[in-house]
Backbone as a ProteinNet text record, in pm:
[ID]
protein_1_A
[PRIMARY]
MESILLAIVFAYALILVEGFMPGGLFGLAGAACIVLATYFAYEEYSGILAPTLTFVLGAFGGLWIVFLEFRWLSKSKFGQYLFLSSTTDGVSNDKLPGEEIIGCQGKTLTEHKPEGIVLLNGKNYDAYCEDGLLPVDEHIIVTGVDDFRIRIRKL
[TERTIARY]
12195.3	12288	12216.6	12094.3	12019.9	11986.5	11955.2	11920	12040.5	12158.9	12280.6	12304.9	12299.2	12321.8	12213.6	12090.5	11980	11997.6	12038.5	12060.4	12175.2	12280.5	12395	12357.8	12284.9	12241.9	12149	12058.6	11968.7	12048.2	12150.7	12236.4	12307	12361	12430.3	12334.4	12212.5	12113.2	12080.7	12063.9	12035.1	12152.4	12274.1	12392.5	12403.3	12366.9	12366.7	12262.7	12145.6	12041.3	12086.9	12162.8	12212.4	12294.6	12365.4	12444.4	12359.3	12237.6	12149.3	12052.1	12024.1	11932.7	12000.2	12094.3	12169.1	12080	12126.1	12053.1	12091.9	12150.1	12198.5	12106	11976.9	11880.3	11904.2	11922.5	11944	12079.1	12180.6	12311.1	12306.9	12234.1	12219.2	12140	12037.8	11960.6	12048.7	12135.7	12228.5	12325.5	12376.8	12466.8	12393.1	12266.7	12187.3	12166.9	12151.4	12136.9	12265.6	12380.3	12507.5	12517.8	12475.7	12475.1	12376.9	12262.1	12163.4	12222	12293.9	12358.4	12461.7	12531.3	12627.1	12555.4	12440.2	12360.5	12315.1	12268	12225.4	12342.4	12463.1	12581	12613.4	12595	12619.5	12518.4	12391.8	12287	12306.2	12347.5	12356.8	12485.9	12598.8	12727.7	12789.8	12735.1	12788.7	12941.7	12994	13137.2	13160	13284.1	13318.1	13368.3	13417.6	13478.9	13378	13267.8	13169	13107.2	13062.2	13007.5	13110.7	13234.2	13338.5	13367.9	13381.6	13404.5	13286.1	13165.5	13045.9	13045.5	13075.4	13074.6	13185.5	13308.1	13421.9	13405.1	13370.8	13354.6	13232.5	13125.3	13007.2	13035.7	13105.3	13140.1	13238	13336.3	13431.3	13359	13265.1	13187	13103.7	13045.7	12967.7	13053.9	13171.9	13264.2	13312.7	13332.5	13374.6	13265.1	13140.2	13028.5	13024	13040.1	13039.1	13152.9	13271.2	13385.6	13360	13316.4	13290.1	13176.3	13076.4	12961.1	13001.6	13076.4	13116.9	13219.5	13300.4	13395.2	13320.5	13219.2	13139.5	13051.7	12987.3	12896.1	12967.3	13088.2	13158.6	13192.4	13198.8	13231.4	13109.4	12995.9	12877.2	12805.7	12719.7	12641.6	12547.2	12487.1	12397.9	12473.7	12595.4	12675.6	12719.8	12726.4	12764.3	12662.4	12537.6	12434.5	12444.3	12507.6	12515.3	12640.8	12750.9	12878.7	12916.9	12989.6	13042.2	13157.8	13151	13255.3	13328.3	13294.1	13363.8	13380.8	13472	13496.4	13487.5	13469	13467.5	13566.2	13619.2	13709.3	13646.3	13679.5	13628.4	13607.5	13560.4	13531.7	13385.4	13327.3	13186.1	13163.8	13248.9	13232.8	13366.1	13358.1	13480	13527.5	13656.6	13712.5	13677.7	13630.9	13598.1	13725.6	13719.8	13836.7	13856.9	13974.3	14007.1	13967.3	14035.5	14006.2	14030.2	14105	14134.2	14010.8	13902.3	13779.8	13696.7	13726.9	13653.1	13677.5	13569.1	13576.2	13550.3	13549.8	13521.1	13374.9	13349.3	13213.4	13163.8	13032.4	12970.6	12823.6	12747.9	12603.6	12532.5	12406.9	12326.9	12273.2	12276.5	12219.9	12081.2	12052.1	11919.4	11874	11747.1	11698.1	11763.4	11788.8	11844.2	11735.4	11703	11595.3	11639.1	11742.9	11858	11972.8	11954	12061.9	12031.9	12138.1	12123.9	12260.3	12263.1	12385.6	12431.1	12563.2	12620.6	12729.8	12757.7	12864.4	12977.7	13094.7	13213.4	13330.9	13395.1	13514	13489.5	13369.8	13338.2	13299.4	13285.1	13247.6	13123	13044.2	12922.8	12955.1	12898.4	12918.6	12786.3	12771.7	12658.5	12687.5	12588.9	12613	12496.9	12527.6	12429.7	12427	12308.2	12293.9	12266.4	12352	12335.6	12221.1	12182.2	12071.1	11935.1	11931.3	11803.3	11769.9	11667.7	11621.3	11693.9	11730.9	11790.8	11729.7	11702.1	11649.3	11762.6	11724	11820	11887.5	12012.1	12093.4	12122.2	12126.4	12161.2	12313.3	12375.9	12520.5	12549.4	12650.1	12681.4	12830.4	12866.7	13007	13024.1	13135.9	13164.2	13212.1	13147.8	13186	13258.6	13250.2	13317.8	13302	13373.5	13368.1	13339.9	13232.4	13200.9	13259	13219.6	13270.6	13234.7	13107	13061.8	12996.8	13002.4	12937.5	13007.6	12967.2	13023.3	12916.3	12955.1	12862.3	12869.6	12752.9	12747.9	12650.1	12655	12553.3	12538.7	12428.9	12399	12505.3	12546.9	12649.9	12593.4
10274	10335.3	10437.7	10404.1	10496.2	10626.4	10615.4	10736	10829.7	10773	10854.3	10928.6	10854.6	10915.7	11017.8	10988.2	11080.4	11210.3	11199.9	11319.3	11403.1	11338.9	11413.1	11477.7	11406.3	11464.9	11583.8	11570	11680	11798.3	11769.7	11875.8	11950.5	11876.7	11941.6	12026	11977.8	12055.3	12185.5	12178.8	12299.4	12397.3	12346.6	12432.2	12497.2	12424.3	12479.5	12590.5	12571.3	12673.7	12797.8	12780.3	12893.9	12989.9	12939.2	13026.1	13118.3	13076.3	13157.6	13241.1	13198.2	13269.9	13291.3	13387.8	13407.6	13450.2	13424.4	13459.8	13369.5	13255.5	13166.7	13052.7	13066.6	12965.5	12832	12836	12711	12649.1	12732.1	12680.5	12613.1	12672.8	12609.6	12480.2	12479.3	12355.5	12247.3	12287	12190	12135.7	12222.7	12176.4	12083.5	12113.7	12025.6	11889.2	11885.6	11757.1	11675.7	11742.3	11669.2	11611.8	11686.5	11635.2	11518.5	11529.9	11421.3	11296	11313.9	11199.9	11136	11217.8	11166	11082.1	11130.2	11054.1	10920.8	10925.6	10800.7	10703.1	10752.5	10666.7	10605	10681.9	10629.2	10519.6	10543.9	10445.5	10316.7	10330.8	10212.6	10133.8	10202.6	10133.8	10133	10200.9	10214.1	10226.2	10279.7	10308.7	10455	10491.4	10631.3	10657.1	10556.6	10575	10617.3	10548.5	10579.5	10718.5	10754.9	10889.7	11000.2	10976.6	11077.1	11096.2	10987.8	10996.6	11062.5	11027.7	11087.8	11238.8	11281	11423.7	11496.6	11444.4	11511.7	11517.5	11404.6	11403.3	11484.3	11480.4	11560.5	11709.2	11751.2	11892.8	11936.3	11852.6	11884.7	11897.9	11808.8	11816.7	11944.1	11983.2	12107.6	12229.7	12232.5	12343.8	12345.2	12227.9	12218.2	12271.3	12241.2	12292.1	12444.7	12499.3	12645.7	12706.9	12650.2	12701.9	12699.4	12585.3	12574.2	12665.2	12675.2	12757.4	12904.1	12957.5	13096.7	13118.1	13019	13030.6	13034.1	12950.6	12949.6	13073.2	13110.5	13224.3	13354.3	13372.8	13497.8	13515.6	13406.3	13414.4	13402.9	13364.1	13345.4	13477.9	13480.7	13599.7	13632.7	13530	13550.8	13604.9	13556.3	13599.7	13744.4	13798.4	13938.8	14031.2	13987.2	14066.3	14055.2	13948.4	13925	13982.6	13988.8	14029.6	14168.8	14240.4	14370.5	14350.4	14416.2	14393.8	14522	14635.2	14758.7	14843	14937.3	15026.8	15170.3	15260.7	15402.7	15474.7	15582.1	15664.7	15801.6	15868.7	16002.9	16032	16150.2	16191.8	16232.1	16219.3	16251.5	16399	16463	16603.9	16675.2	16805	16884.8	16891.1	16901.5	16908.9	17044	17040.2	17163.9	17235	17367.9	17439.3	17405.9	17431	17398.8	17509.7	17512.8	17609.2	17754.1	17774.5	17910.5	17987.1	17914.6	17980.7	18037.9	17996.1	18046.2	18196.3	18270.7	18415.4	18485.8	18409.8	18469.6	18511.7	18613.9	18663.6	18631.3	18612	18582.1	18613.3	18553.1	18574.3	18446.1	18437.4	18318.8	18325.3	18212	18203.1	18141.7	18065.1	18004.4	18032.2	18006.6	18015.4	17905	17933.9	17834.1	17795.6	17663.6	17614.6	17489.2	17474.7	17561	17535.8	17450	17425.9	17494.2	17528.3	17591.3	17611	17695.6	17721.2	17864.2	17879.1	18011.9	18037.5	18164.6	18206	18263	18198	18241.5	18245.1	18358.2	18372.4	18323.3	18348.2	18310.7	18165.8	18086.4	17945.1	17918.8	17823.2	17783.1	17667.9	17674.4	17569.5	17537.5	17412.5	17371.9	17418.6	17482.2	17539.6	17511.8	17507.9	17490	17618.4	17677.2	17802.8	17773.8	17823.3	17804.4	17887.7	17994.6	18080.4	18023.1	17920.4	17863.2	17908.2	17991.7	18035.6	18162	18162.4	18281.3	18300.5	18424.2	18447.9	18451.3	18463.2	18476	18613.1	18621.8	18744.3	18802.2	18720.2	18764.4	18754.3	18852.5	18849.2	18759.4	18672.4	18570.7	18572.3	18501.8	18479.9	18331.6	18274.4	18132	18114.9	18021.5	17996.2	17863.2	17773.8	17645.4	17560.5	17447.3	17354.3	17215	17150.1	17011.6	16920	16793.2	16696.5	16731.8	16766.4	16788.4	16924.1	17010.8	17140	17244.1	17367.3	17480.5	17531.4	17566.7	17626.3	17777.9	17841.7	17986.9	18046.2	18181.5	18255	18391.1	18457.9	18588.7	18688.4	18774.9	18875	18991.2
7109.3	7015.4	6927	6884.7	6798.3	6870.4	6999.2	7074.5	7088.4	7101.6	7112	6980.3	6869.8	6739.4	6705	6738.1	6710.7	6790.2	6916.7	6998.1	6943.3	6896.7	6841.5	6708.3	6623.4	6495.8	6521.7	6615.5	6650.1	6707.1	6788.2	6843.3	6731.4	6635.5	6524.3	6440.8	6422.2	6346.7	6420.3	6551.5	6629	6625.4	6632.7	6626.3	6488	6384.8	6250	6236.6	6294.1	6291	6367.1	6473.5	6552.7	6467.8	6368.5	6281.7	6196.9	6164.4	6081.1	6163.7	6284.5	6372.9	6507.6	6514.1	6637	6753	6870.1	6990.7	7106.1	7074.2	7177.9	7214.4	7186.2	7227.8	7157.8	7026.4	6953.2	6987.9	7009.4	7049.5	7185.3	7279.4	7411.6	7402.7	7318.2	7300.3	7237.2	7143.9	7084.1	7186.9	7273.9	7380.7	7475.7	7504.1	7591.2	7526.2	7394.9	7325.2	7331.9	7328.9	7343.4	7484	7583.2	7721	7732.1	7665.1	7665.4	7599.2	7490	7423.8	7517	7595.3	7693	7797.8	7843.2	7940.1	7880.5	7755.3	7689.5	7677.1	7649.5	7639.8	7775.4	7882	8016.6	8050.1	8016.6	8046.2	7966.9	7841.3	7755.9	7776.8	7796.6	7802.9	7941.4	8034.6	8170.7	8170.6	8273.4	8276.6	8240.3	8225.8	8201.8	8060.2	7991	7859.8	7753.5	7740.4	7635.8	7655.3	7776.6	7792.1	7768.4	7811	7791.2	7643.1	7569.7	7425.4	7354.9	7396.9	7336.6	7357.4	7478.4	7507.4	7432.7	7438.4	7375.8	7223.7	7163	7017.8	6974.1	7053.1	7021.2	7028.7	7133.1	7147.5	7039	7009.1	6902.5	6768.7	6741.3	6617.4	6611.1	6724.2	6728.7	6701.7	6761.3	6736.8	6592.1	6535.9	6396.6	6303.5	6334.4	6255.4	6261.7	6380.8	6396	6316	6322.8	6248.9	6098.3	6046.5	5902.9	5859.2	5943.5	5909.9	5894.7	5989.3	5979.5	5869.1	5842.9	5732.3	5599.8	5585.8	5463	5454.1	5565.1	5563.1	5528.7	5578.3	5553	5405.5	5330.4	5188.1	5097.6	5152.2	5068.7	5044.8	4944.7	4913.7	5029.5	5088.1	5202.1	5322	5342.1	5455.5	5445.9	5324.2	5308.5	5374.3	5384.2	5451.6	5603.3	5652.8	5796.3	5860.5	5784.7	5840.9	5792.9	5877.4	5841.2	5745.4	5628.3	5529.2	5490	5550.7	5518.3	5644.1	5636.1	5748.5	5700.3	5792.1	5759.6	5849.8	5800.6	5878.9	5896.1	6003.1	6023	6169.6	6195.8	6331.8	6339.5	6455.8	6470.1	6497.8	6573.6	6608.6	6596.2	6567.8	6572.5	6716.3	6732.4	6866.4	6928.8	7050.4	7121.4	7164.8	7171.5	7223.3	7370.9	7418.7	7557.8	7652.9	7765	7870.8	7827.2	7719.6	7674.8	7627.7	7598.6	7552	7667.7	7790	7906.4	7919.4	7930.6	7939.4	7807.2	7695.9	7564.8	7558.4	7479.7	7464.1	7323.9	7312.7	7184.9	7190.1	7098.6	7100.3	7062.6	7102.4	7074.3	6932.1	6862.7	6728.1	6731.3	6835.6	6853	6996	7019.7	7157.7	7239.7	7364	7455.3	7554.2	7555.6	7643.3	7716.9	7782.1	7806	7709.1	7606.3	7510.1	7378.6	7307.2	7177.2	7113.1	7008.9	6934.1	6960.3	6981.6	7002.4	6898.3	6873.6	6784	6868.5	6860.4	6933.9	6838.2	6826.6	6741.8	6598.9	6545.1	6407.8	6388.5	6496.1	6484.8	6567.6	6521.1	6593	6687.7	6808.7	6908.5	6975.9	7016.1	7098	7240.5	7302.7	7434.1	7528.2	7656	7762.3	7845	7858.6	7932	8079	8164.7	8309	8364.6	8292.7	8336.4	8299.2	8217	8172.7	8032.3	8016.9	7886	7841.1	7712.6	7651.2	7512.7	7472.7	7338	7234.8	7107.8	6998	7006.5	6962.6	6959.1	7097.5	7197.2	7332.5	7347.9	7408.9	7432.7	7552.8	7537	7639.4	7669.6	7777.5	7813.6	7846.1	7808.4	7831.2	7974.7	8047.8	8187.3	8206.6	8108.3	8122.7	7997.9	7994.6	7882.9	7938.7	7890.2	7925.5	7818.4	7821.4	7725.3	7581.1	7555.2	7418.8	7397.1	7493.1	7479.5	7565.6	7542	7615.7	7711.6	7833.1	7929.9	7917.7	7914.7	7898.9	8000.2	8011	8086	8021.5	8054.9	7999.3	8044.1	7952.6	7982.2	8060.4
[MASK]
+++++++++++++++++++++++++++++++++++++++++++++++++++++++++++++++++++++++++++++++++++++++++++++++++++++++++++++++++++++++++++++++++++++++++++++++++++++++++++

């Protein structure tokens, strides 16, 4: 009986540690201890009732610990460092023009090796030069639009 209780207490301790040191290792070790306690119950009481109750109640207790732990952690001062508590709104990049920009002419603002910045219709865009290297102030023409950049070549 002591070995069963000791294995379950050790399992709960490992599951509790898993909440503070995530990674899965301590949680798996805790689950293994519950299985070990089930084995000890089978060896000591033989039959199916004692091992089944040990496993079900042990697993339920482990899940209950995880639930309480995250409920407490999310409200504690320490948990504020672990959990995301705010959101941000915004966009990462300006939307690129569509196919209508193909054929427009502009000039390079930086060297292209093969990427750089171009000036088109008064706006700066990240561009990829299909010709390879281009110097500053070179006149270019737009040949296509990729996901996040414009394809250009020397005019």
